[in-house]
C-alpha positions in Angstrom: 22.6 2.9 61.8 24.3 2.9 65.2 24.9 6.4 66.7 26.8 6.8 70.0 26.3 10.0 71.9 28.9 11.1 74.5 29.0 13.7 77.2 32.7 14.2 78.3 33.4 14.4 82.0 33.5 17.9 83.4 36.2 19.0 85.8 34.9 19.6 89.3 35.5 23.0 90.9 37.1 23.2 94.4 33.7 24.0 95.9 31.8 21.1 94.2 31.2 17.5 95.2 30.1 14.7 92.9 26.6 15.9 93.4 27.4 18.4 90.7 28.3 15.6 88.2 25.0 13.9 88.9 22.7 16.9 89.0 20.7 16.5 85.7 20.9 14.7 82.4 22.3 16.3 79.2 19.2 17.6 77.4 21.1 18.5 74.3 22.0 14.8 73.7 18.5 13.7 74.6 17.2 16.0 71.9 19.3 14.2 69.4 17.9 10.9 70.6 14.4 12.3 69.9 15.4 13.5 66.5 17.1 10.3 65.3 16.0 7.5 67.7 13.0 6.3 65.6 15.1 5.0 62.7 18.5 4.4 64.3 20.0 2.5 67.2 21.4 5.1 69.7 23.4 4.9 72.9 24.1 7.7 75.3 27.1 7.7 77.6 27.6 10.5 80.1 31.2 10.2 81.3 30.2 12.1 84.5 28.3 9.0 85.7 29.7 6.1 83.7 32.7 4.9 81.7 32.9 5.2 77.9 32.7 1.9 76.0 35.5 2.1 73.4 35.0 -1.5 72.4 31.8 -1.2 70.5 31.4 -0.3 66.8 29.2 2.7 66.2 28.8 4.1 62.7 29.1 7.6 64.0 29.9 9.3 67.3 28.5 12.6 68.5 30.2 14.5 71.3 28.7 17.4 73.2 31.4 20.0 74.0 31.7 22.8 76.6 34.8 24.9 76.7 36.4 23.1 79.7 35.6 19.7 78.3 37.1 20.4 74.8 40.5 18.8 75.7 38.8 15.7 77.0 36.5 15.6 73.9 39.5 15.7 71.6 41.0 12.8 73.4 37.8 10.7 73.2 37.4 11.5 69.5 41.0 10.4 68.8 40.3 6.9 70.1 37.3 6.5 67.8 38.8 8.1 64.8 41.8 5.8 65.0 39.4 3.0 64.2 37.9 4.9 61.2 34.7 6.0 63.1 33.4 9.4 62.1 33.2 11.8 65.1 30.8 14.8 65.1 31.4 17.6 67.7 28.6 19.9 68.8 27.4 21.8 71.8 27.7 25.4 73.1 31.5 25.7 72.7 31.5 24.4 69.1 28.7 26.8 68.2 30.2 29.9 69.7 33.9 29.3 69.0 34.0 27.0 66.0 36.8 29.0 64.4 39.1 28.2 67.3 38.6 24.4 67.1 41.8 22.5 65.9 41.2 21.5 62.3 42.2 17.8 62.9 40.3 17.3 66.2 37.0 16.1 64.7 35.5 15.0 61.4 32.5 17.3 61.6 31.5 20.4 63.5 27.8 20.8 64.4 27.3 24.6 64.7 24.0 25.6 66.2 20.8 23.7 67.2 20.8 20.0 66.8 17.4 20.2 65.1 18.8 22.3 62.3 22.0 20.2 61.8 21.8 16.5 62.7 19.2 15.4 60.2 21.4 16.8 57.4 24.5 15.2 58.9 22.9 11.7 59.0 21.5 12.2 55.5 24.9 13.2 54.0 26.7 10.4 56.0 24.4 7.8 54.4 25.1 9.3 51.0 28.8 9.3 51.5 28.8 13.1 51.1 29.7 14.3 54.6 30.8 17.9 55.0 33.3 19.1 57.6 30.8 21.5 59.2 27.0 22.1 59.4 25.4 25.3 60.5 21.8 25.6 61.7 19.6 27.3 59.2 19.0 31.0 59.9 15.2 30.7 59.9 15.2 28.4 62.9 12.1 29.1 65.1 10.9 28.0 68.5 8.4 25.6 66.9 11.3 23.7 65.5 12.6 22.8 68.9 12.2 19.1 69.7 11.4 17.7 73.1 14.2 15.7 74.8 13.7 11.9 75.0 12.9 11.8 78.7 12.0 8.1 78.6 15.6 7.3 77.4 17.1 8.2 80.8 18.8 6.0 83.4 17.2 7.9 86.1 18.9 6.4 89.2 22.1 8.2 88.3 20.7 11.7 88.5 19.4 13.9 91.3 16.9 15.6 89.0 15.4 14.5 85.7 12.5 17.0 86.0 14.4 19.6 83.8 12.7 21.6 81.1 13.8 24.2 78.7 11.2 26.8 77.4 13.7 28.7 75.2 17.1 28.8 73.6 19.5 31.6 74.3 19.0 35.0 75.9 18.0 38.4 74.4 20.9 40.1 76.3 24.5 40.2 75.2 26.7 40.5 78.3 30.3 40.5 77.3 31.4 37.6 79.4 28.5 35.3 78.4 28.3 32.9 75.5 25.2 34.9 74.3 27.6 37.7 73.2 29.0 35.3 70.5 27.9 35.7 66.9 26.2 32.3 66.5 23.8 32.5 69.5 20.1 32.8 69.0 17.1 33.6 71.2 13.8 31.8 70.6 10.8 30.7 72.7 9.2 27.4 72.4 5.5 26.9 71.7 3.7 26.9 75.0 1.8 23.7 74.3 5.1 21.9 73.7 6.5 23.0 77.0 3.3 22.0 78.8 3.6 18.5 77.2 7.2 18.2 78.5 6.1 19.2 82.0 3.5 16.4 82.0 6.1 14.0 80.5 8.6 14.3 83.3 5.9 13.3 85.8 6.9 15.5 88.6 5.3 18.2 90.6 8.6 20.0 90.9 10.1 21.5 87.7 13.5 22.9 87.1 13.4 25.3 84.1 17.0 25.5 82.8 16.7 28.4 80.4 19.5 30.9 80.2 16.7 33.5 81.1 13.2 32.3 81.6 12.1 36.0 81.6 13.8 37.0 78.3 10.4 37.5 76.7 8.0 38.9 79.4 5.0 38.8 77.2 5.6 35.1 76.4 6.3 34.3 80.0 3.0 35.9 81.2 1.0 33.8 78.9 2.9 30.7 79.9 2.6 31.3 83.6 -1.2 31.7 83.3 -1.3 28.3 81.5 1.0 26.8 84.2 -1.2 27.7 87.2 -3.8 24.9 86.8 -1.0 22.3 86.8 -0.2 23.1 90.4 3.6 22.5 90.2 6.5 24.0 92.1 9.3 25.4 90.0 12.7 27.1 89.9 14.4 29.0 87.1 17.0 31.6 86.1 15.8 35.1 85.3 17.5 38.5 84.6 17.4 41.1 87.4 14.9 43.3 85.6 12.2 40.6 86.0 12.3 41.1 89.8 11.2 44.7 89.5 8.0 43.8 87.6 5.4 43.3 90.4 2.7 41.9 88.1 5.1 39.3 86.7 6.4 38.3 90.2 2.8 37.9 91.3 2.2 35.5 88.4 5.3 33.6 89.1 4.3 33.1 92.7 0.7 32.0 91.7 2.1 29.5 89.3 4.3 27.9 91.9 7.7 29.7 91.8 9.9 28.7 94.7 13.2 30.3 93.8 15.0 32.3 91.1 18.6 32.2 90.0 19.6 35.8 89.3 22.8 37.2 87.8 23.6 40.1 90.0 27.3 39.5 89.0 28.7 42.4 91.0 27.6 44.9 93.7 29.9 47.4 92.0 28.2 49.5 89.3 31.5 50.1 87.4 32.1 46.4 87.2 28.6 45.8 85.7 29.0 48.6 83.2 32.4 47.3 82.0 30.8 44.1 80.6 27.6 45.8 79.2 25.2 44.0 81.5 22.5 46.6 80.6 19.7 44.9 82.4 21.3 45.4 85.8 20.9 48.6 87.7 22.9 48.6 90.9 20.6 51.1 92.5 17.6 48.7 92.4 19.3 45.6 93.8 17.8 45.9 97.3 14.4 46.7 95.9 14.5 43.7 93.6 15.4 41.4 96.5 12.7 42.8 98.7 10.0 42.4 96.0 10.9 38.7 95.6 11.1 38.1 99.3 7.8 39.8 99.9 6.2 37.1 97.7 8.0 34.2 99.3 10.4 33.7 96.4 14.0 32.8 97.3 17.0 34.0 95.4 20.1 32.2 94.3 22.5 35.1 93.6 25.2 34.7 91.0 28.4 36.7 91.4 31.3 37.0 89.0 34.6 38.1 90.6 37.5 39.6 88.8 35.6 42.2 86.7 37.6 45.3 86.0 36.0 47.3 88.7 36.7 44.7 91.4 39.3 45.0 94.1 40.3 42.7 97.0 37.7 44.7 99.1 34.9 43.5 96.8 34.8 40.0 98.4 34.0 41.3 101.9 31.6 43.9 100.6 29.7 41.2 98.6 29.5 38.9 101.7 28.2 41.8 103.8 25.6 42.6 101.2 24.6 39.0 100.9 24.1 38.5 104.6 22.3 41.9 105.1 19.8 41.1 102.4 19.3 37.4 103.5 20.2 36.1 100.1 19.2 32.4 100.4 22.0 30.9 98.2 25.0 32.2 96.4 26.8 30.8 93.3 30.2 32.4 92.8 32.4 32.4 89.7 35.8 33.6 88.7 35.5 35.7 85.6 36.3 33.5 82.7 36.8 34.8 79.1 35.2 32.1 77.0 36.6 31.9 73.5 34.1 33.4 71.1 32.8 36.0 73.5 33.3 39.8 73.5 35.3 39.5 76.7 37.7 37.0 75.3 38.3 39.1 72.2 39.0 42.2 74.3 41.3 40.4 76.7 43.2 38.7 73.9 43.7 42.1 72.2 45.0 43.6 75.5 47.4 40.7 76.1 45.6 39.7 79.4 45.0 36.0 78.6 47.3 33.9 80.9 46.4 30.3 79.9 45.3 28.5 76.8 44.5 25.3 78.8 40.8 25.2 78.2 40.2 22.6 80.9 40.8 25.5 83.4 38.0 27.6 81.8 35.3 26.4 84.3 35.0 29.7 86.4 37.2 28.2 89.1 40.6 29.1 87.8 42.3 32.5 87.0 43.1 32.4 83.3 43.5 36.1 82.7 45.3 39.1 84.3 42.8 41.0 86.6 42.8 44.8 86.5 43.0 45.7 90.2 44.2 42.6 92.1 46.7 39.8 91.6 45.8 36.4 90.3 46.3 34.9 93.8 44.1 37.5 95.4 41.3 36.7 93.0 41.6 33.0 93.5 41.9 33.2 97.3 38.9 35.6 97.5 36.8 33.2 95.4 37.5 30.4 97.9 37.1 32.7 100.9 33.6 33.9 100.0 32.2 30.4 99.4 33.6 29.4 102.8 32.1 32.4 104.5 28.7 32.3 102.8 28.2 28.7 103.8 29.6 28.9 107.3 27.1 27.8 109.9 27.2 31.4 111.4 26.1 33.0 108.1 23.7 30.2 107.2 21.9 31.1 110.4 22.1 34.9 109.7 20.7 34.5 106.2 17.8 32.3 107.3 14.6 33.4 105.6 12.1 35.2 107.7 9.3 33.2 106.3 9.1 29.8 108.0 7.6 28.2 104.8 11.0 28.8 103.0 13.3 27.3 105.6 13.1 23.6 104.6 14.2 24.3 101.0 16.8 26.8 102.3 18.4 24.3 104.7 18.3 21.5 102.2 20.5 23.5 99.8 22.7 25.3 102.3 23.4 22.3 104.5 23.0 19.1 102.4 24.2 20.4 99.1 26.8 23.0 100.0 28.0 22.7 103.7 27.8 18.9 104.0 27.6 17.9 100.3 30.2 15.1 100.7 27.9 13.4 103.3 24.9 13.8 100.9 27.0 12.3 98.1 27.8 9.2 100.3 24.0 8.8 100.9 23.4 8.9 97.2 25.8 6.1 96.8 23.7 4.0 99.2 20.2 4.9 98.2 20.8 6.3 94.6 20.9 9.9 93.4 17.3 9.5 92.2 15.9 8.7 95.6 17.8 11.5 97.3 16.5 13.9 94.8 12.9 12.6 95.4 13.3 13.1 99.2 14.5 16.7 98.6 11.6 17.3 96.2 9.0 16.0 98.6 10.4 18.0 101.5 10.5 21.2 99.4 6.7 20.8 98.6 6.0 22.1 102.1 6.8 25.6 100.8 
């Protein structure tokens, strides 16, 4: 059987360059390759880096769908379905908002983990008994997670192929996050399986792409102890509470942690409380930052603007806090009520949803009515804070005190954010893979 897997092209945000499109491969689709590749012919086309071949003749097409790529996914599916080819849609948006998907958009909806759905989809397809939807079984465990097919990649098209997941989901249920949806799970993989993946990517620098690497501190402690002998450098996303655990931070540093993506989301306590982000305590933000910095761990702070406690003054206050605390990198978002989340349900009930164009649901457009500012004030503030954080003046002000951190700091702030378009031109000359390797080698000096 010939199975074609497709990643629809994402819509760049105003602050992004093409580097974002080439950042890392789609691990979800590579997991399907691992599941089905032994007994089937498979192709994988990531529209972010290549065109889709509509002229071939697959038996079945699988499309991975995020909320903002749904309109594009429907358009892609239509072209194949016109020729009588079965199209299966899966991915995070299908899983968390399957009841909102147009009934005639796809032949099959894959709800939940690929490991718990795709084998049944193929079996029923071959029997001529295909159903319109498949849900992952409820007893799905971490041991059931399959390693992505890393050897299937066209590596020259990506900055980083050294991406690993140790878990699925997050134990917290923040209202604006997909993890507040009914169908989300949280499971940890077997440690041995993760260690095998680390060896399989053949890199001394690892990007863990979990929603929350520290979701299970007990599991993480055991994993970090096993990671120490591998002598790798790594980055990951963790919840704020992990930064206040001195013992855990010490283990992170010993095992090679360079930087942590942390969802601060807002410096306003009332904004945090309004979305039930219970793991964040505004009173410990500075302490958490200090504890990470004392161990030479850099912070990529995530902020979400437009929460109900936010006002136009929130942008300047956030910038001042960021500079004062020497936050190494900042990722900003406009609050986006993803369908299927608690936030979307509440805003819909309150009549605050302004747009049903899901291509705008990429955290860079205002698709709802803010509580204490206008839509224009929110959008302009979002653009303003990116410009200010990554101004040369504030890049200098935020420079890490530790000299050992400055190479990685400048690589991101200058060559990814400030002068990302120049870096993208260089990637076109010497390939994204080689630029990623250069950045990785330079960052090893940490």
